[in-house]
MIZADO-804121 format. One record per residue (C-alpha): x, y, z; residue in three letters. Coordinates in steps of 0.02 Angstrom, whole numbers, plus 50000, padded with zeros to 5 digits. Example, Ala and Ser with C-alpha at 12.3 -4.5 7.8 and 13.67 -1.06 7.14 Angstrom:
BEGIN
506154977550390ALA506844994750357SER
end
This chain:
BEGIN
492555054848513MET492005072948558TYR490085075948550LYS489135092448544ARG487455088048613TYR486735104748545VAL486965096848375LEU485685082448435GLU484465095248491VAL484315102048303GLU483505086548259LYS482135089948390MET481655105148278GLY482825117448364TYR483995129448260SER485855129948321CYS487275140548276SER488975135248227GLN490345132948363PRO491335147148416LEU493215150148366GLN494365153348507GLN494765171848497GLY493045178048442ASN491995177748597ASN491995197748621THR490635201348486SER488745204348495GLU488655188748380GLN489575178448513ALA488445185448655GLU486935178648559GLN487605162548522LYS487875159348715ILE486065164848744LYS485515152348591GLU486645138548673THR485865141348854THR484095141548783THR484405124748692LEU485285116248845LEU483885121748953GLN482515115548829LYS483585098948796LYS483565094748991ALA481575095848993GLU481145089448833ALA480365072948813LYS481785063648703VAL482895049148717CYS483365045748894PRO485245046048848GLU485065063148773ASP484255069948930VAL485565060549049LEU487045070048936GLN486275085848948ALA485885086049128LYS487705079349163ALA488625091149055ILE487825106749154VAL488095099549316GLY486325095249372ARG486595088349544ILE484755083749570ASP484985070149421MET484805052249439GLU486425044549393CYS486445027149318PRO488085016549356SER489435018449241GLN490665004749330ALA491574994149194LYS491174978449298ILE490154961949257VAL489854955449422ARG488894940249445ILE488074932749600PHE488144913449599THR486604906149687SER486724887849731SER486384874549877THR488044868949947PHE488204850449940THR487554844649769ASP488294859049654THR490164855849713LYS490654849749543GLN489774863749449GLU490614877049557ARG492274869849534ASN492164868749340MET491594885649325LEU493044892149443MET494314881249342LYS493824883849172PHE492384896149136ALA492794910649247TYR494654912149181PRO493954912749007LYS492704926249043LEU493924936749160LYS495114937748987GLU493664942348872TYR493134956248998CYS494894962049011ARG495134963548820LYS493434975548814ILE494144985748959GLY492994975949095TYR493294968749262GLU492584952049287PHE492034948249470GLN491174931949545VAL490284932249704VAL490084913849787ASP489444916549957MET489494896949992ARG491444894050028TRP492494897750174GLY491394904450319ILE492334905050472ARG491614901350642ASP491714919950704GLU490604924150532ALA489324912450588THR489254918950766ASP488354934250726ASP487134925450610HIS487454939750476MET487934927650319THR486014928950238THR485984947850256GLU487684948750177LEU487274938250038CYS485854948649990LEU486744963850009LYS488174958149885GLU486724951649767LEU485984969749758LYS487694976149745LEU487934964949584CYS486244970949521GLN486754989049541LYS488614988649456LEU488494973149340SER488414976549146THR487334962649082GLY487204946249189PRO487234948149375ASN486364932749434PHE486744913649393VAL485544900949476SER486274881949494LEU484544875749578LEU484194857849544SER483394844949667HIS483944851649825LYS482794865149901TYR484104869650036GLY484404875250214TYR483204886250293THR484104900850396PRO483454905150570PHE483014923450572PRO484024934350647ARG482874948350659VAL480994946050692ILE479814962650696GLU479044963150872SER477294961650837GLY477584946450740GLU478854939150851PHE477494941051003GLU476094933550903LYS477264918250867ILE477874916551052PHE476124918051118ASN475634904251010ASN477064892351053VAL476364878251158GLU477814868151205ASP478684874651360LYS480494869851311GLY480404879151142ALA479644893351234LYS481084893751355ASP482204893451209LEU481494907451119PHE481644916851287GLN483454912451307LYS483994917451108TRP482974932851080TYR482944949351159ARG481824964751102LYS482874979351038ASP482014996151055ASP483385003250951ASN482854995250796SER481495005750702VAL480234997050704PRO480614988550869PRO481214969450843ALA481684954450925TYR483574951150897ILE484434933950898LEU485984933751013LEU487654927750950SER487924909750979VAL489444914251088SER488354924051223THR487594907351281HIS488774895051213ILE490534901551235SER491504886051165ASP490774890751000PHE492264900550962LEU493534889851064SER495214884951011GLU494864866751076ASP494164856950941GLU493324845151048GLY492384859151143LYS492034867450991LYS491274852150911LYS490174849651060MET489604867951071ALA489124867950887LYS488084852150908ASN487154860051055LYS486784875150956TRP486244864450805TRP484994853950923GLU484334870551011GLU484154881050852SER483334865350752GLN481924864650905ILE481704883650862MET481634882250689GLN480324868250691GLU479304877650814THR479514893950723LEU478904885550546SER477404876150629GLU476814891050724THR477084901550577ALA475954892450473LYS474594892350596LYS474604912050646VAL475084920650469PHE474324919750304ASP475384908250174LYS476394922250102GLU476904928850280THR477284911650339ALA478284907050189ARG479634920050251GLN479864910250398TYR480024892950297ILE480884896150134GLN482694892150101SER484224904950071VAL484204899349906THR482384904449869GLU482684921949961THR484154924749839GLU483214918449681THR481654930449725GLU482844944949736GLU483614941049584GLY481894938649497LEU481274955149548LYS480634966849403PRO481804974149285ASN483064962849343MET482884945449273ALA482684948749075LYS484274951349026ASP485394947649184HIS484804931649257PHE485444913649199LEU484904896949254TRP485954881849231LEU484554868649258ASN485284851749304ARG483974837849303ASN484554819649371ILE483214809049284GLU483024794749408ASP483504803149573ILE481774801649657GLU481804783249625LYS483314780549727GLN483354773149906GLU483724787050050SER485564788650095SER486804799750161TYR487524802249993ALA485804805049909LEU485344818650048SER486654829049982ARG485694829649817TYR483954830249864ILE482854832350042GLU482554812950086CYS483094811650263ILE482084817250424GLY480224817650454PRO479204814350295GLU478174828850326GLU479744840950315LYS480424832150167VAL478894834050062GLN478674850050107ARG480404855150052ALA480074846149894ARG478374856249861GLN479244871449899MET480614868249775LEU479274863149647LYS478344879749668GLU479854889549653LEU480404881049494LYS478754880049414GLU477764896649480ASP479364907249483LYS480734903749380LEU479934895549233LYS478534908249219LYS479604922649238ILE481224917549142LEU481434919248958ASP481824901748903PRO483284907448821THR483934911248988LYS483654893149056ILE484984880449007LEU484354862349031ASN485404846949066TYR484994829549094SER486074817149179VAL485804798949275LYS486254796749456TRP487754788249507SER488184780749689ALA489394795349719THR488254809149655GLY488944820349499ILE490704812349488ASP491614815949317PRO492994804049378ASN491884788649377SER490604794449246SER491004798149066GLU489164805249037GLU489494816949196HIS491134823249126LYS490284827748959ARG488884836449058TYR490124847949148LEU491184851549008GLU489484856248891SER488844866749036MET490534876549049CYS490534879448868ASP488744884148856ASP488934895349008PHE490394905048936VAL489474907648767GLN487864914248854HIS488794924248973MET489874933248832ILE488204935548732GLY487384943848881MET488804955848903VAL488974960848734GLU487204964848725LYS487274976248879SER489034983848827VAL488194989348662ALA486864997248760GLU487975006348872LYS489065012548731GLU487715024048684LYS488435034348817ILE490195031248764ASN490845048048804ASP492265049848940PRO491825067348987LEU489955062849027ILE490605048049124GLU491815059849219GLU490405071349261CYS489135057949321LEU490575049649431GLN490755065549522HIS488945071049526ILE488625052949597ARG489975056349738PHE489295072049764CYS487625064449801GLN488285051449919SER489025065750019LYS487445075650031CYS486495060150094GLU486225063450294GLY487015079350277PHE486355093250418THR486835109350489GLY488415119650454ARG487145133550410GLU488565147350455GLY489825140550335THR488485137150192LEU487925155750230GLU489615161550201LYS489925151750036ILE488095158049971LYS488695175450012SER490255172049913TYR489335166049768MET488005179749758THR488955195149810GLY490055206249719SER491265211849876GLY493115213549861ALA493445194349867GLY492065191449743GLY493485191149595ASN494435178549671GLN494275159649721PRO493605155849889LEU494555142249984VAL493815131750120LEU495215123250238HIS495305111150395GLY496125097550451THR495795079850388SER494105074250446GLY493415090450478THR491965088650349GLY492655098950205LYS492065086250069THR490405084950139SER490135104850150ILE490735106949972LEU489575093249919ALA488125101950001LYS488615119549925ALA488635111549741ALA486925104149776GLU486355121649841MET487115132849707VAL485645133849587ARG484435138549727SER485685152349779TRP485955160449612MET484525170749521SER485305162749344THR485655144949355PRO487515141449320PRO488465128549249VAL489295118249390ILE490985110249347ILE491285099349496LEU492785088649533ARG493165078249684PHE495105076549667LEU495815059049665GLY494155050049658THR494375046649459SER495735044749345PRO495405060449265ASP495385071749422SER497015064149500SER498435072949390ASP498415089949341LEU498625087349140MET497065075149143SER496185086849259LEU496275103449163LEU495865093549001TYR494225087749074SER493715103549146ILE494115113148986CYS493205100548883SER491615102648983GLN491665121148975ILE491805122248782ARG490495108848759GLN489255120448870VAL489865137048784TYR489775128148608ASN491595129748586LEU492725122548462LYS493555106948550PRO495355105548550LEU496435088648538PRO497095081448709ARG499025089348718THR500485082448807GLN501135100448833ASP500675104549005ILE500945123848960GLU499765123448817VAL498475115348926GLN498655128649058ILE498435141348927ASN496835134348866ASP496365133149054PHE496595151749065GLU495625154748926PHE494225144948939ILE493795152549114MET493355167649044LYS491955161148937GLU490715163149057SER489165176849021ARG487715183549134PRO486585171849038HIS487585156549087LEU488835159249239PRO490095146749275LEU490455138449444VAL491955128349464LEU492175117349624ILE493705107749659LEU493895096949822ASP495375091849903SER496795100649811LEU497935090049919ASP497425074149836GLN498105080549655LEU499595071449594ASP501235081949620ASP501645081149434THR501975096149345TYR502125104249524ASN500125105149531ALA500135109849705ARG501125125149682GLN499495131349600MET500365141549461THR499065135049361TRP497495142949450LEU496805159849389LEU496965171249535PRO495765185249450LYS494025179249393LEU492735187049283THR491205193849369PRO490115179349311THR491415166649364THR491575157849537LYS492925145349598VAL492815136249768ILE494175125849829LEU494585114849965SER496315108650047THR497145104350209LEU498045117850293PRO499625110350325GLU501245116250238PRO501875099150187ILE500305098250070TYR500995113549976GLN499225118849924CYS498805130350075PHE500375141950079PRO500245143549867ALA498415148249880LEU498865162250019GLN500175169449899SER498995172449759VAL497345175349835ILE497525192449923THR495635193750004ALA495835186350173PRO493945185050179GLU494215172350049ASN494915159250166PHE493585149350278LEU494195139550414ASP493055123850441VAL492325127550618PRO491995114150750VAL490195106950750LEU488905114750864GLU488125103350989THR486405106250911SER487215100650738ASP487855086350817VAL486145080450877LYS485455084350711SER486715073850610ILE486505059750735LEU484765058250728ASN484635059450540LYS485885046850510TRP484995034750647LEU483415037450550LEU484265032050363MET484885015950454ARG483135013650547LYS483975014350706ARG483845025350868LYS484775026451035LEU484245026651217THR484325044051304ASP485835037551398GLN486715029951238GLN486535047051146GLN487335056151291LYS488755044151288ILE489215048951098ILE488935068551143LEU490035066551288LYS491375057951180GLY491165072051031PHE491695086251169LYS493355077451195LYS493525074951007CYS492625087950897SER492815081850722THR491655074750602PRO492625059050574LEU492595055950772PHE490685057150756LEU490555044950602LYS491585032150687LEU490715034150840SER489005033750761PHE489405017250670GLU489925009050833GLU488385015050902SER487295006850760THR487864988850844THR487214994851012TRP485494986051053MET484294994951187SER484644981651325PHE486644982351308TYR487454987651472SER488585002351496LEU490154992651479GLU489454987351303LYS489255005151249THR490925011651287ALA491835023551162LEU493615027851121GLN494275044451170SER495225049451002THR495085046250816VAL496595036050825ARG495965026050964GLU494365021950867SER495125016250715ILE496305004350815GLU494644997550897HIS493844995950732LEU495514986050667PHE495314974550826GLU493574971150795LYS493974965950605LEU495334955150675GLU494384945850795LYS492874944450673MET493764939050515HIS495364932750571GLY497054941650621LYS498084934350466ILE496824937750325LEU496474958250402VAL498234961650437SER498824954050262ARG497244962750166ALA497524979450238LEU499394978850226SER499194976450035TYR497954989850031LEU499005002950126THR500664998650038LEU499904997749871ALA500405011149743HIS498925022549740ASN497775008949802GLY497004991549741ALA495484986049664SER494414972749746GLU494764960349606ALA496614964249622GLU496654961149806LEU495664944649789GLU497044938949657ASP498524944949767ILE497794936349939LEU497504919749824SER499314919249791CYS499684922649972ASP499944905150062ASP500024912750238VAL498254920150213VAL497634901650119LEU498374891550258ASN497394900450385ASP495874901050282VAL495944884050238TYR495924877350422MET494064879450402TYR493564871750243TRP494334860850084THR494594872049922PRO493894866949758PRO495434876849689VAL496714885249799ARG496054903849795ARG495434916349934LEU493524911649951PRO492584928549881PRO491494930050047LEU493024933250155LEU493644948650075LEU491764954150048VAL491524954350235ARG493034964050273VAL492664976450130ARG490994978150184ASN491294982450363ASP492564995850306LEU491385002050172SER491165018250261GLN492865023150257TYR493505016750108LEU493385026349941VAL493475022249740GLU494685032149671ARG495545033849501GLY497285028049482ALA498285023249317ASP496645023849218GLY495565012749325THR494605013149474ARG495465007249650VAL495135006749826MET495865016749959TYR495765024550127TRP494605039250121TYR495455048050269HIS497355051050297ARG497105045750481GLN496575028050424PHE498095027350312THR499235032750460GLU498395021150588ALA498525005650454ALA500315010150426LYS500735009450609ALA499784993550651ARG500184983450489TYR501574990350408CYS502954995250539SER503944978950503ASP505154982750365GLN505664964850328GLU503864961050319GLN503494975050207ASN504794968550082LYS503614953850080VAL502154963150041ILE502964973949918HIS503694956549823SER501964949549821ASN501234964249748LEU502534964149616ALA502404947449558ASP500534950349536PHE500924964949414PHE502174955049335ASN500964940649304GLY502244929649388THR500744916049428TRP499584920249295ALA499244909749125ASN499124893949212GLY500824894749294THR500704883449458LYS501324892349625LYS502144880349739PRO501414879549921PHE501694869850089THR500094867750199THR500124869350396CYS500254850650389SER501854850550290GLY500974844650125GLN501894851349971ILE501014854349813GLY500784867349666GLU499214874049602GLU498584885949476ASP497874901749566ARG496914908349408HIS497354926449441VAL497394939149283SER498664940649179ALA499774957249158GLN500444958648984PRO501144977048935LEU499764979948825LYS497864973848816PHE497694974448623GLY498064992348569GLU497914998548763ASP499375000148869TYR499234990049047ASN499575005849144ILE499254997749324ARG500624985049281ALA501854999649208LEU501555011349354SER501474997949495ASN502884984749436LEU504424994749448PRO503885003249617TYR503494988049710HIS505184979949644ARG506084993849724ILE505214993949876LYS505414975049897ALA507294977649862CYS507144964749706ASP508714972749622GLU508894958349498LYS507014957749454LEU506934976449448LEU508294974349299GLU507624960149227GLN505794964249214GLN505844984549221CYS507224996249203LEU508384985149101ALA507014977948983ASN506894987448833VAL505074981148799TYR504544987748970PHE505485004748945LEU504685006548775MET502855003048839SER503105015648983LYS503745029648878ILE502405027348759GLY501045024748880ALA501525040049006MET502475055349012PRO504435052249018LEU504655059749194THR503765043649261ALA504965033349195THR506525044649255LEU505715045549420ASN505785025649431ASP507645026749389PHE507965040649518ILE507025028749650SER507995013749592ALA509735022749613ILE509275029449783GLU508885011549833ALA510325002249747PHE511775016149735PRO513075003449668GLU512014997849516ASN513035003049375ASP511914995349236LEU510265005949301ILE511455022249321LYS512165020149146MET510385018449066ILE509725033349166TYR511065043749113ASP510875039748931SER509005043348954MET509405060749024LEU510385065648870LEU508935057848770SER507525066648842GLN507205078448700LYS507095065048580GLY506165053348678LEU504865067148725VAL504545070548542THR504635051948492ASP504535037748625PRO505015025248481GLY506695033348482GLN507295024648647ILE508255008548553VAL509315020648443PRO509585032748578GLN510285021248699LEU511275010448586LEU511965028048524GLY512345032848691ARG513085020048789MET514735011348768GLU514644993348763GLU515454985048924ASN515214969049032HIS513944977349132VAL512774982248988ASN513124970048869LYS511564959048900GLU510604975148885PHE511374981548713ILE511124963548648ASP509264965348699GLN509054982248614CYS509834976048459ARG508644962048456ALA507244974048466TYR506014967748326PRO505574984648261LYS506604993948120THR507915007948189PHE509375015748135ILE511065012848220GLU512415023548161PRO514135015048131GLU514945030848191GLU514795038748367ARG513655054448338ILE512635056748497LEU513485063148668GLU513745049948790ARG513625050248987PRO515345054449070GLY515555070448964GLY515145088949009GLN513425087048956LEU512605079349118VAL510845083349082HIS509655088748935CYS508285100349001VAL506675096148886ALA505345103948992ALA505715122248905HIS504835127048748LYS505765143748729SER507485150848759LYS508095150848936ILE508175166849022ASN508765163349197MET509745150149290MET510455147949460ASP511455134649550ILE511655130149742THR513335131749818LYS513555113149840ASP513275110849646GLY511755099349687SER510385108449610LEU510095118949460VAL508535131349435VAL508145137249255THR506705148349202GLY505925156049042GLU504705170149038LEU503095165648957ILE501965180848959ARG501785186649141PRO502135169049209VAL503975163049249GLN504165143249210ARG505475135949315PHE506225118949304VAL507315112149438ARG508635099649391VAL509505088649526THR511265086749493MET512205069549522ARG
end
């Protein structure tokens, strides 16, 4: 619902005039209303009122300096537990609870994600000792993004594994080392730790296991086992020495950091102030008689009982302190679910104990009920800012802020932009265009300009900011213009207009609304990456852009210069001032040094002089910000003690990306990385993390490789694996809008091209990838349908993969992702029959897609299908009939059944489809006599785009292309019709 926030200001004691009507904006009264609105908005942004009101007021005028809360519609929980004693609980949650919560969240428009970091860790992943740090990073991400619950603890009787610290601050390490008495232990510390002066402050770093024990990553299982045993022996000696020495030389609080378990570290993070009240849930299982049992291996999986008595008692005491002094004191009792069971010889075993079975079922039911309650409460709180326009503004402000982090230099380009913003020269009444090849830093420059605009201009302006392609409403022209117009109308207190499906009406409103700025409230429109705009409505031809601006309006644009993207040549044809085209220059050496030092400072790193020279020398060979970014990311892994051989850089962006991909494959497994990046690259407009996890969970090539390392509780991809891949690529992925949701995709075109060349060059393999993507969007393996599999050892079976269902509608909302992706991937996979059955000869699919999206989207599916399958008569018949039905379908998508029945002549090819149409459950009229034009006659194509009479027409000599035009004011509107 549209909200006018100036009305809310009235409640604070200010008076406010009524909204202006369109067309009355030239009077003195209108000028006075603009002044009033300006004052009210400024007062509101500064007044001590409801935080939601302040947030909305700042967002609507484009305050880049505001604090932006997360608006992500995600419920993302971090599951914390010790591993061996909670297997049954985690299995039950994954099999029964998580699917219910995923379905519930989907119905209310949210994604449900679970981060369980205890499964599926490869040897390559443990080699670098990064697992604990990744756990905490993922936990913080859950706290940042999740709506409602973000932490679930399964802490019971086991205190858990104490990790060996990967990084120890140099002062503390030296204090520990100097107090180690055992020579053998001292030698081990010298062997495994090296001082890294590149860390800020300096620290000692634990070397990767394979540095001294190369067989740790051996493919020979025998050698690998011996290597693991050796590392375990040496690490245990160091761990015991570290624990004992820390207790001697440090105070209790500092010493505890060296002896506490991973589980306690996670729990402490989850219990931090403002995090636990509404976001933490503890499933507290008590095994009543466990401490009375005799020590055994089976018992040791549930409670510390084997090893030195002092160590056992210390673990039990620390567990008691964690429960009593932290969890029970901080958490609300309603966030602790208590369960009591008795011990059995096999631990928690629902197969042999009816009591344990009932407990697990009850735990699952309670968990689902409490989670839903926590989500409902948080969603209700979040819905206080339930305005899609405000969410859109916040999304782009947040993206702008992220691009300004670490920005430095570019003074010359920013000065030129400032001159345009504050000057009144010949080019001041036309848009300014920033252009440069991919990776030259256009987006960061525009973000910084947006941040500085308010300081440049004498009168604070309204900033309308859109980074195109990063949100659903900035990805296509219709949505973009409606969003911009709505924001401007709200700021200038103009009457809102309803959303239209007529692009001409929307363009007309954009032309009108862009003239509404005033000296008291100037308007700045910043649109980044025009080339990312969907080409629907010929958006990249730029005919919608005003070439002449009012004195109080400024427009800044950016685009790639290559003609293939259409935008730049189109802009050159309408913007006559040559000074309004700014080519992004190469970074100066001084800028490179400043940027590098600022980035290093943000990461708490530095480089040796020799290492910095290596980066500067490489930049001279490839002088783009993207190459500098890739080189910097590589350099953050360089230790001060690294040899020159370990600090070599690649020569080009492409080589740097290839090197990054090679590192990923080595670290996370070639099969997992190649498949994950294939799905991401070939996905239609990107994929969400939840979608990728589901798709990979149905790919048995991936699972067979992953399952070499563990026994799965259910046949799905362990979340940690995808998390690690995404983490290592986070700098080069962007969240963008697609099909009304948020997806991941490559941020730079060079990554897209490199990924296609490396992972998508085999066309037959691509068909498999597209087929798997299509199966996901069809819901082939959802709703409990078991997918067959064959393991590497030849074992045959089938299992439910617990993937998201894909109905055509979620309640009243269409499933745009499925409607958009399913036909695309069936065509790319060459699945002709499935394309017919599920999409183009499926009246339910057609009805849904035409109802949810512009008719052109469906017609484009048919065009692609006919190109792929030219001999398919059924698809051709339906397409020809829809061409003749365009006018009616644009007016009323519900006409599709009578339109198709009235135009298609029944025969053996289309009989099944016609029977399906006649069986459609909604009421429709089918005339007994033929009254509609049928395919095959003189009328081939019904031109539905024109709203007035056609004034002009031309046809190519070969008869394949017809261009028609109509005159609307001074603008010609052309429609291209391809003849078949």
